[in-house]
N, C-alpha and C positions, 0 to 999 in steps of 0.2 A: 897575220891576217892583213890584206892590202885593202886600199879605199874602196875598190870595186866591190868587195864582199861586204864592206861596212854599208855602202850604199844599197845593196840588195837587201841586206838585213834591215836597215832603216826603213825602206820602202814597205817591206813585208809587215813590221812592227807598226808603223803608222797606219796602213791599210787594215790589219787586224783589229786595232783599237777602234778605228772608224767603223768598220763591219759591225763590231759588237755593239757600238753605240747605237747605229741605225737599227740593227735586227731587235734590239731590245724595245723599240717603238711597237713593233708588231712581228714577233719572232716567226709566226707561221708564213705570213705573206712576204715579208722581206727575206725570210730564211728560204723560201721557196725561190725568190728572184735570185738570190745568191748562189744557190744551187744550179738553177738553170744557166745563168750567166757564166759561172765557173766552169760547167761541163762543155758549153759552147766554145768559151774562150780557149780551154785546153784543148779542145779537138781541132778547132780552125788552126790554132798555133801548131800542133803536131802535125796536121796535114800539110802546113806550108813548110815546115822543117823538112817533112819527108820528101816533098817535091823539090827541095833544095833552093827555096826562094830566099831564105836567110838562115843563119845558124847562131848559136849562142856559146862562143868559146868558153866563156866564164860561167860555171853554174855552182852553186852551193853544194849540191850533191851530184856530181857528174855521172855516176854509175846508176843513178835512179831514173833519169829522163834526159833525152837530147835537148831539152829546153829547161828554162828556170821554173820548174813545177810549182813552187810555193809562191813564187813573185807572181805568176800569173793566176793562181789559185786565189790570191789575196786582193792584188792591186785592181784588176779589172772588174771584178765583181763589186768591189768598194766604189769604183769609179761610176759604175752602173747605178748602184743604189743611192749614191750621192745625187746623181742626175735625176734619177726618178723621183726622190724625196723633194727636191728643191725647184725641179723645173717649172716655169710659169705654166699657168692652165692653157692658154691660147697659143696655137701653133706659130703665129708670127712672131711671138716672143720666145718660144722654144728654140727657134732657128738660131738666133744670135746667142742664146744661152749656151747651146750645145757648140756653137762655133768656138766659144771661148774654151770649153772643155776640149775639143779636139786640137786646138791650137797649143794649149798648155801641153797635152799628152804627146804631141808630135814635137814640140820643142824639147821636152825631156827625152824622147826617142832619139832625135837627131844628136843631142848632146852625147848621150850614151853610145850612139854610133861612131862618132868622131873622137871622143875622148876616153873611151873605156873599152874593154873587150867583152862587154856583156851581150851585144848584139852585133852582127855582121850581115850586111845584105850580100846576097850571092847572084846567081843568074836570074835575069827576067824581074828583078825586084829593085824598086828605088823608093824615094821618099814619097812620090804621087801615089804609089800602091798602098803605102802605109796610111797615108792620108785619107784615101778612099775608103780602106777597110776600118779605120777609126769611125768615120761617119756612118758606115753601114751597120757596125756593131752597136754604136750608142742609140742610133735612132731606131734600130730594130728592138732594142731593150727598152727604150723609152715606151714604145707601142706596147710591148709585153708587159712591162711594169704597169702600163695604164689599165691592163686587163686583170692583173694580179693585186695591185695594191689600189684601194679605193681612194678617193679623194679626201676622205676624212682621216685617212692615215698619211697623207702627203702633207707637205709645208711649202707650197709653191712660193716663190720670190714674188713680193708684191710689185707689179709692173710699174707702178708710180715711182719706184727706185730706179726704174730703168729710162724714165723720161728725160729728155734734154737738160743737162746741168745738174742732175743728181748724182750722187756718189756711184750708184750702179752704173749709170750711163758713162761716167768718166772711167771706172775701172774696165768696163767692157771694151771701151774704145782704146784705152791704154794697151790692154793685152792684145787687141786685135792688131792695131798699128804696130806695136813693138814686135809681135810675131811675124807679121807680114814683111817688115823691115828686115828681121833676122832671116826669114825665108829667102828674100831677095839677096841678101848677103851671101847666104849658103850657096844658092844657085850659081851666083857670080864666082864663087870660089871654086865650086866643083867644076863649071864650065872652063874656068881659066887653067885648071890643072890637067884638063884632058887634052 
């Protein structure tokens, strides 16, 4: 077993444990959110693979699906539920909160793109397209999650932790500055090799 398969299994294991932990808070509502986000995530990914936008050369069960079915089934819904459970109440704070989510997700995707055989971008697809779709997917499910999961079943981050000088503010800015720097480095590297 190579390191890429270990990475996929690790992602599936962590997201499965996280999913079970969140669903245990309210299995009906979070379970419904899980199902909807899993179905939408699998469908969007399948359509994009069929259009040839990207491909997944390495899959745990290559005969089952043209994409990493179990990774998409667990990782993306877990990310959605994590966001819905902990996102701040007010939208002016939700945007920086999800900004960090998108940047972490994109950093992991670009690392997988450049250093593994897990994903490959094909025709008409690039980092900007993935970045855009991360935003669409997560904000769509923040809205849907708000309809399904009531405020009493959520645990929003206290916005005081995001105020200037607090730990949340430092972490938020560290992630954003580091990932923007890495994005610029990646863009320079890609542009230089073309």
